[in-house]
N, C-alpha and C positions, 0 to 999 in steps of 0.2 A: 688775345684770342684767332685761334686761324679755323680757320673752314674745314672740312675734313675732302679735300678733292685732291688728290696726287698736283704736285708742280704743273709736271707737263701739260698736264690737261688746258692751264691757264696757258702756257706755252704755245702748245699747238691754237689754242680757239685765239690767241695776241695775232699768231704769224697768219694765221688766216685770213683774219677783219684785216689786217695792216696790206697785205697780198689783194681786198677785195679796194682799198685806200688807193692803191696805187695803180689801178685802173682805174677809179673816176676821177683822180685827179689828172691823170691822164688825157682820158675824155674831155675834161673841165678847163682842161689847159689847150688843149688842138681846138676845142670847138669855141670857146669862150671869153679866154682869159689866158691873155699872154703872157704874162709874168707870173709863176707859181709864187712868186714873194704875196700874191696877194693874197690866194689862200694860205699859207702861212698865217699871215695877219690874221685874217677873218678867224681862224681856230686857235689864236692868244685868246680874243676877247671874249669864246665861248670855257675855254681854259680859267683865266680870269673872271667869269661869271661864274662857276660852277664853284672855285676854291674861295671866294667871297660869302658864295652861300656858306659853304663846312663851316668858315672862320667866324662868320657872325651868330649863326646859329646851334655852333656847336662849341662853347667857349673853352670845354675840359680840351680843345686840341690848339687852343694858343700855350700853351704850357712849354714853353721850350724857351732853352735860354738866346742871349741876341746872338752868337756866335752860330748857333745851329740854326736857328730860324736862317740868317744869312745864307747859311751854307746850301741849308731848301731851298730857295729862296735863288741860290744863283745854278742850284741842280737845275730848277726847273726853267732857267733863260737859257743856259747852253742846250737843255735839249730841244731846241729849239732855232737857236742862232747857230751850232753847227752848218744848218742847211743852206747860210750865206756863204761858205767857203763851196759848200756843193753845189748851188746851182751855179756859183763866177766859175768849178770845173768845168760843169755842163756845157756851161756858154764856147769852151776852149775846144772840147769835144766831143765823139760821141759817146751817146751813152752808156753804149756794151762796152770803150775803153774806160769806164770813170764807177759806174755803179758795182762794177764785181770789187772795186778798192776798200769798197767798206768793209770789205772782211777782214780786213787788217784789224778791225775793230779787235775783233774776235781774240785774235794775241794781242793787244794793249790791254783788255780785259783779263785774260788768264795772268798778266805776268804782273800787273795794279794789284788784282784783286790778291795774288800773294803776297804782295810788300805793303799793302795798305789795310787789306781784310784777314790777311791771315790764314784764306781761304787758299787747301792748295787740292790738287787735280794727282793721282797714281799716272802711273806710267802709259797705260791700255787706254787710258784717258785720254793723255796728251799724244797719242797717238792718233787716237779717234778726232781730234779736234784738229791736229795736221791734216787727215785725209776728208774730214770736211771743209774746211777751209781751201785745200787745191782743187778738192772737186769743184768745189764752188765757183773758181775761180776758171775753170773750163769750162762752164755753165755757160751755155753759149758764146763764146770766143777761141777762136780759132788762130789766135796772133797772140801768145803768153808771154813772148819777149817784146813784144811792141806793148802790151798792156803793161807790164814792170820797170817799164824803161824809166826810168827816173826826168821828169821833166814838169812844167809848172803844174798843170791840172794832177799828175800826180802827189806833189807837195800836198797841194791844196787839200788834197783827198784825207791826206795823213795825216793833216793840223783837222780837221773834220771829225775824224775818228779819235782823234788822242783828245778833244774838247766832246764827244759824246762819252769816250768811254768816262772823263773825270764826272760829269754828269752822273752817271751810275752807280761809277762806284763811291761818290760823295750820298748820292740818296742812298745808298746802302747803307753806307755806315753810319751815317747821319739817324734812319728810320732803325735802324737794330736798336737803339736807345729810349723812341719815342711812342712806336709804332704807327705803322701802317698811316693809318686814316691822318693823323698828325703831319707824317711826311708828304702823302698827298696833296693836304690843304697849302701848305705854302709850297710845294712844287708848282700844282697849279697857280695860283698866286702869280708864282717867277715869272713861270710863262704869260699871263696877265700882263707884266709889268713894262713885258721886252716889247710887249705886243704897243703897248701903247708908246715907250721910246722908237719903238721904228715909224709910227707916226708922223714923228716930228721931222724925221727924211720928206722932203716934198716930192719925190719920184712915186716915195710910195703910197706915200695922202694922196693924191690924184688917182693913181691906179686902184685905190680901195674904193674911194668917190664915182668912178666912172663905172664900176660895176653896175648892170642890169640886174638887181637881185629879186627883179617879181618872173623872170625869166630863167636866171640859171643859180635863185638863191635856195630854192627846195633841193637842189641838187647839195648844194655847197655846204647845206645844212646836213642832209643823208651822210654826205663824207665827216664831216667833223663831228658827228654822233659816232659813227662808225670806230675814227678815231679814238676817239675817249675813251670808248670801251673799251677797244685794244691795249691803251695805256694802261688802264685801269689794271688790265690781266697781267699785262709783262710786270708792272710795278711791284703788282701783288707777289707773281712767282718768285722777284725776287728776297721776297722776305721768308721764303721756304728752303731755300737751297743755295749751293753756291752759285754765287754770280757767273764763274763759265760754264755751268752747264745752262744756263740759260742761255747765255749767249751761242751759244755752240748750237742748242735746240732753234733755235732763233730763224737757224740757217735755213728749216725748211719752207722757208715763209717763198723761197724763190723755186719751191716745189706746187706752193701754194695758187702763186703766179702764172706758171705755167699751166696746170691745169684749168686754173679760171680765164686766161688768154687763149685759149684753145675753144673752151666752151662757148665765148661770146666771139669768137671770128666764128664759129661755123652758125650758134644760131641768130646774132646780132650784127655779120660783118659792117654793117653800118656805124655802130657806135665802136666799136674797139676791132681792130684786125692786126692781126699777129703773124708771125709768117709760123706755117702749118706746114711747112713741105715736108715730105718722107721723112730725109737725111738728121734736118735739125732733129723733128720729135723722135729721130733713134737715138740722136747724140745725146739731148738730155736725158730722154729715158734712161741711158745707161749712166750719165752722168747723177740722175736720179737715185738709182740701185747703189750706185758707192758713198753719198751719204747717209744713207739708212745705213751700210756697211758700219760707215765711222761713227752714227749715232749708235748702234748698240754696242760696238766696241765703249761708248762712254760710257752708256747706261747697265749696260750688264754685267 
C-alpha cells in the first residue's frame, strides 16, 4: 500500500535532508573528527539497530528467499561501501574535482535501469537528463576539461558510481516483489553488517573509539537521524516511479546545498563558511535555472 503523496515530494524532501547532512558532516569533520569514515561507521550502527528492530518485531518482513535476502543485504552494504572509494578520491584531489563526478551515477542508473528493470525514458526525458548532468558538472567548476580528464581519482569515482548504481538497481528490483518495508529491513541490516565488518580494521576501530561522544555525540546523532529520514524518503520514492527519474530529480540536492550554505555563511559564519562572492552566486544561479529547465523537460 502506497501513500497518496507524489513521488517527487519524497525526492525533494530527501534531497533537502541530504544537503543538510552534507553541511553537518562538513562541520563535524572540520571541527571534531579527522576521518569521515568514522561518521560513516557510526551511521551504519544506527541503520543496523533500526533494521534489527524491524526484523525482530515484524516477523512478516522476514519472508524472503535466501537469494533475495542476500541481494537486499548486499544493497544496504554497497550503499555505504562506495564511500570508501569516494573518500580515497577526496584524498587525491580537491572536492570540486571529485564530487561532481557523482553525476555519472545518473547516466549509469538510466542505462542499467533500462537493461535490468525494463524502465525506459522518452527522448525528451533523456534530453532533460543530459541537461541536468551537464549543468551539474558546471556548478562551481570552471575547468571542465580537468574535471573529466582520466586519472586515478576519476576512475575511483566511476567505480564508486557503479557500486552505488548496483545498490539502487538491486533494491528496486527485489523490493518490487516484496514491498518497501521488507526491502528496507534487509537494506538496513546490510548497512549495519558492513559497519561491524569495518570495525575489524584496527585503524577504523581506533578512530571510532577515540571520538569524544559527550561533546560531539548529539551532533552525530542529529546527522544520523537526518540521514536516516532522507534514506527512507529516497528509497520509498524508488517504489513509486522509474528509478532514473528519482536519480534525475535528486540532482536538486546541489541547489539545496547552495541555499543552505549561503544562509549558514551569512548568519552562522563560525559554523560554515562558503564562497558567496557575487560572481560565484551568479554562476550558480544560472546553472540552477538550467537544471530546472532540464527537470521541466523530464517531468512535463
